[in-house]
N, C-alpha and C positions, 0 to 999 in steps of 0.2 A: 279705754273702752274699745271693744272690737268694732271695726267698720263692718256694716251689714249690707245686704242687698238694698234695704230701704235707704240707708245712708247714701249709697251710690246713685239711687234713683233721685233722691233729693238734690244731690250735687248736679246731676244732669238737668233737673227741672229749674234750678236756680242759675244755671250757666257756669258753674264751677267746673273747670277741667279736672279730669281724673288721671292720675299717673299710675302706670303699671310697669313692672319688670318681671322677667322670668327669675325663678329662684329654685334652688335644688337642695339646700342644706340649712341647718339651724343657725349657723354663724351669720351667713348672709341674710337670712330672714330677719334677724335682729337688727343688723346694720341697715338694711333697706328701709324697714318700717320706721326706724329712728331717724332716717334721713328724709322722711316724708312721703315715701311710696305708699299709695293707697291699696293697690292690688298686687299680691304675689302670685304669679302664674307658675305653677309647677308644670312646666311644659315638657312634652315628649321630645322637644329639642335637646333634651339631655342625651339623646342618642347621638347627636352630632357633637355637642361641646364636651360631654363627659366620657362618652363611650367611643368616640372617634369614628362613628358610622357615617356613611355618605348620605343616608336618608334616616327618617324617623321610624321606618316600618318594622324594625327589629325590636323596638322598645316593648316590653311586656307589661302586663298589669302588675306583676310583682315589683318591677322596677318603679312604676308610678306609685305604688303603695308605700314602698320604702322611702322614696324621696318626699312624698306628701307628708308622711309622718315626721320626717326630719324637719321640714319647714314648719309644720304645726307646732312642734316642740320648741322651736326658736322664736315663734311669733306670739304676740299678745294683743296686737292692735290691727294689723292689716287684714284685708279680706283675702282669703286663700281660695284660688281657683285651680283645679287640676284637669289636665287633658285626659280624655279617654283615649288610650293608645289604639293603634290599628288593630282591627279584629274584635274589639270589645264593644263597639257600638253599631257595627255593621251586621248585627245579628237581630234576633227577635226583640221586640220591646221588653219582653219579660227577662230575657237574658241580659239585655243592656241594663235594666234596672238592678239586677243582682251585681253586676260589675260596678255600676255607679255607686251603689250603696256601700261597697267596700271602700271606695275613695272617700266618701263622706265620713265613714267610720274612722278612716285614717286621719281625718282632720280638715278635709276640704269643705268649703261652704258652698261650692258650686262646681259642676263639672262642665267641661267644654267639649262639644261634639262637632266634628267636621261634617259638612254636607248641606245641600240645599233642601228643597221641598221634599225630597225623598226621605228626609229624617223627621218630617213634621209629626208623623204618627208616634214615633219613638219619643220625641220631645214632649208631646202631649201626655203620653203614658207616664213619663218620669215626673213631669211637673204636677200632675194631678195626684201623685203619690208622695209629694214632699221633697223631691230632689230638684233644686234650682239648676237650670241649664243655660249656658252661654252657647249660642249657635255660632258657627264659623263658616263663612262663605268667601268667595274670591279664590285666591290661590290656596289650595288645600294640600299641604305636603304629603298627607297620607294617600292622595290620589295622583302623586307625581307621575306615575307611569301612564295613567289615563290622560293627563294634561299634556304629556309630552315634554316635561321638564318644568323648571321654576320660571314661569312666564307670567307677564301681566295679564290679568283676566278682566273681562268687561269692556274691551276696547271697541268692539263693534256695537251697533245699535241693538241688534238682537241679543247679544250677550248681556249688555247693560240692562235691557228690559227684563231679561230673565233673572238677573241678580236682584233687581228691585222687587220683582214679584216674589222671589224666594224669601227676601227679607220680610216682607209683609206676611207671607204665609207662616214663617217661623215664629214671628211675634204673636200671631193669632193662635198658634199652637201652644204657646205658653213660655217661649224663650224669655229669660229675664234680662239677657244682654245679647249683643250681636257683635262678633269680631269680623272685621273685613280686612283681608290681606292682599296687598299688591293689586289694587284696582285704581282707576283714574280718580284723582281727587274730586273732580266735579261730580262723579257718580256717587262717591262716598258721602259728599255733602247732601246730595239729593236724597239718598237713603236715610241719612241721619235726620233730615227735616221731616221725612215721611213717618218715621217711627216715634213711638213714645218711650221705648226702653233705651238705655244708654248704648251707644255704639263705641267700639274700640277699634282703633286703626293701627295697622303696621304697614307702612308704605301705602297709605290711603289718604294722605293730606291732613291739614290742620283742623278741619271742621268736624272731625269725629269728636265725640264727647270725651273719649279717653285715648291715650297713646300707650303702646306697649313696644318694648324692644327686648331682645335677648340680652341679659345682663353682661355676658362676655363681650358682646359687640360694643356696648357703650364704654367698656373698659379697654377697648382696642385689642382684645384677644380674639383674633380670628385668622384663619389661614385661607389662602386662595384669594379669589376676587371678592372685593368688598361690595356688598349690596348697596344699591343707590340710596336706600332709605336709612342707612346707618350713619350715625354721627359718633365719633370717638370723643367722649366727654373727658377723657383723661388728658387730652391735649392742653387744656387750660386749667388743670386741677393739680393740686399738690398732694392729694390723697384720694383713695377710693371714696371715702365719705364725701369729700368735696365734689367729686365727679357726679355722684348720685344726686347730691343736693342741687347741683347745677342742672342736671337733667329734669328734676322735679320742677324747679323754678321756670325752666324754659317751656315745659309742657303747660304749666299753670298759666303762664303769661302769653301763650300762643306764639312764642318765638321758635318753638320746634314743634313739628317739622316745618322747614322752609320749602319753598317751591322746588328747590334743587333736590330735595329728598323724595319728591313725589313723581307721579306719572300723569 
């Protein structure tokens, strides 16, 4: 039976941790969900790990449609979330709806949109018209040039207060989930307690309702400097299946992330 948004909300309400990983193809979709992963995120991170780009900004809607379809065809149980790539949600709510509808038609159950309160009108427009949305705050890779690089967000009191306010506004606008990236764990915990919807963390501490990482990162496939929030689950595993299963177990039991993985 397919995991739904209601399933994830119930997991959040009962205190069961939610596991998520990025996924870009049918084979891994089947492997991940059979290893216990709840959410498959078709991320625009494919620009980095599949296409070799330095940022996610060049990923197109056609790219996302292709990979969302691949994941959907390989999955029968997991909840599928798809990123809206750069330039497809920073337009009018009407145009954003058209782009989001294509991702839903390709097999996504929810779209993810980067941006704080500025995206509230768009999220409301989509949610009122039947498209579930996960909002994304904190470090937003599509805004890397505005942010001055991949830096921790919400460190100052003013920044922290703004992120908290953004989270509340986005929930009130109709967001069904909220992803927080690379923010202090204490702030993520405060936001999670404030909201009713499930929160997803990446580099945001153990108290988020869900954890997500890039699949390639947990398998130890990365170049350059390793991000602080990454753990290579292949180190103690004899196979990819075992590595993914260990990731799921550690998320569910709150053994991951540890304080060393946070900010």
